[in-house]
C-alpha positions in Angstrom: 5.0 19.8 3.2 1.9 18.7 4.9 1.5 15.1 5.7 -1.4 13.5 4.1 -2.9 10.0 3.6 -5.8 8.2 1.5 -7.1 4.9 1.5 -8.8 2.7 -0.9 -10.2 -0.9 -0.7 -11.6 -3.2 -3.5 -13.5 -6.4 -2.9 -14.9 -8.7 -5.5 -18.5 -7.8 -6.3 -18.1 -4.5 -4.1 -18.1 -1.7 -6.7 -20.1 0.5 -4.6 -17.8 -0.1 -1.5 -14.9 1.2 -3.9 -16.9 4.2 -5.0 -17.7 5.0 -1.4 -14.1 4.5 0.1 -12.6 6.7 -2.5 -15.3 9.5 -1.9 -15.1 9.3 1.8 -11.4 9.9 1.7 -11.6 12.6 -0.8 -9.3 10.9 -3.2 -8.4 12.5 -6.4 -9.4 10.8 -9.8 -7.5 7.7 -10.3 -4.5 7.8 -12.7 -4.0 5.2 -15.4 -2.9 1.7 -14.2 0.8 1.4 -13.4 2.4 -1.2 -15.8 6.1 -0.7 -15.3 8.5 -3.2 -13.5 10.6 -2.1 -10.3 14.0 -0.4 -11.2 17.1 -2.1 -10.1 17.5 0.2 -7.2 13.9 -0.9 -5.9 13.6 -4.4 -6.5 12.2 -6.0 -3.4 14.5 -8.5 -1.6 17.6 -6.4 -2.1 19.5 -5.9 1.1 19.0 -2.0 0.9 15.1 -2.5 1.0 14.6 -5.2 3.4 15.2 -3.5 6.8 12.6 -0.8 6.5 10.0 -3.3 5.0 10.8 -5.8 8.0 10.3 -2.9 10.5 7.0 -2.0 8.8 5.8 -5.7 8.8 6.7 -6.0 12.7 4.9 -2.7 13.3 1.9 -3.7 11.4 1.7 -7.3 13.1 2.3 -5.5 16.4 -1.0 -3.6 15.7 -2.8 -6.5 14.6 -1.8 -8.5 17.6 -3.1 -5.8 20.0 -6.5 -6.7 18.4 -6.0 -10.4 18.7 -5.5 -10.8 14.7 -3.3 -13.1 13.0 -0.3 -11.6 11.5 -0.1 -10.8 7.9 2.8 -12.3 5.8 4.8 -10.5 3.2 3.9 -11.1 -0.4 6.4 -10.6 -3.2 3.8 -9.7 -5.7 2.0 -7.4 -3.5 5.4 -5.9 -2.8 6.1 -5.3 -6.4 2.5 -3.6 -6.8 3.4 -1.3 -3.8 6.8 -0.5 -5.2 5.4 0.4 -8.5 2.6 2.7 -7.0 5.1 4.5 -5.1 7.6 4.8 -7.8 4.7 6.2 -9.9 3.8 8.6 -7.3 7.6 9.7 -6.9 7.8 10.2 -10.6 4.9 12.4 -10.7 5.7 14.1 -7.5 2.0 13.7 -6.1 0.0 11.1 -4.2 -2.7 9.3 -5.8 -4.4 5.8 -6.1 -4.3 3.9 -9.6 -6.3 1.0 -10.7 -5.5 -1.4 -7.8 -7.0 -4.6 -9.5 -4.7 -4.0 -12.4 -1.7 -3.1 -10.7 -2.0 -6.2 -8.3 -2.7 -8.5 -11.1 0.1 -7.1 -13.3 2.6 -7.6 -10.3 1.6 -11.2 -10.1 -1.2 -11.4 -7.5 -3.8 -13.4 -9.2 -6.9 -15.3 -7.8 -7.5 -12.9 -5.1 -10.7 -12.4 -3.2 -9.7 -9.0 -1.4 -7.5 -6.2 -2.3 -7.0 -2.6 -0.2 -4.5 -0.1 -0.5 -2.9 2.7 1.7 -0.9 5.4 0.4 0.9 8.4 2.1 3.2 11.2 1.6 5.6 13.2 3.6 6.4 11.0 6.7 10.1 10.4 7.3 10.0 6.9 8.9 8.1 3.8 9.3 7.1 4.4 12.7 5.6 8.1 11.5 3.7 6.7 8.6 2.4 3.8 10.7 1.2 6.2 13.4 -0.5 8.4 10.8 -2.3 5.4 9.2 -3.4 4.0 12.7 -4.9 7.3 13.6 -7.0 7.4 10.4 -10.1 5.2 10.4 -10.0 4.1 6.8 -6.1 3.0 6.9 -6.7 1.5 10.4 -9.5 -0.6 8.7 -7.1 -1.8 5.9 -4.4 -2.8 8.4 -6.8 -4.5 10.7 -8.8 -6.1 8.0 -9.3 -9.5 6.4 -6.1 -9.4 4.6 -3.6 -12.3 4.8 -0.9 -10.7 2.6 1.0 -7.6 2.4 3.5 -5.7 0.5 5.3 -2.2 0.9 6.5 0.4 -1.4 8.5 3.5 -0.6 9.8 6.0 -3.2 11.4 9.6 -2.8 10.1 12.3 -5.2 12.3 15.2 -6.8 11.4 17.5 -3.9 12.5 14.9 -1.3 8.8 13.7 -0.3 8.5 10.0 0.5 5.8 8.3 -1.0 4.5 5.2 1.0 2.2 2.4 -0.1 1.0 -0.7 1.5 -0.9 -3.2 -0.7 -3.1 -5.8 1.1 -4.8 -8.9 -0.3 -6.2 -12.2 0.6 -6.7 -15.4 -1.6 -4.0 -14.3 -4.3 -0.8 -15.7 -5.2 2.5 -14.5 -3.8 
């Protein structure tokens, strides 16, 4: 399967920016909001899931450090949102964006002033997906943007494709 990625950002009062970001990436129409809770096997914070998330956070913050930017901190509510997004993509065996605002708020990230999301499919490791995102201007902009919080999701579809999600935010409750 070919490796692909897409990006989407949402900022309060910037509906045009949302439309432009989705159009510029060639994203498919949005699917319904994700409201399901993480499954027991994907609950953020379990020992089986923490190692890859810590590796992704270290990689992301190393990229930010190269540009003189402050590190982001892991946010449990954004991690739930990202994991829900990856789980939904794996269940449908396709990459897509849903209603980012609804997903983040349903996961507990409220009071935010900025939200953004990176999704990817097909990369086999944290280093591979981070390289893909850093080589894409829209994804790179989300990684190096004004977010202060981040959460990560990863799930494997029935065909073995890994679906990755990074959920970014600023001003919200973790």
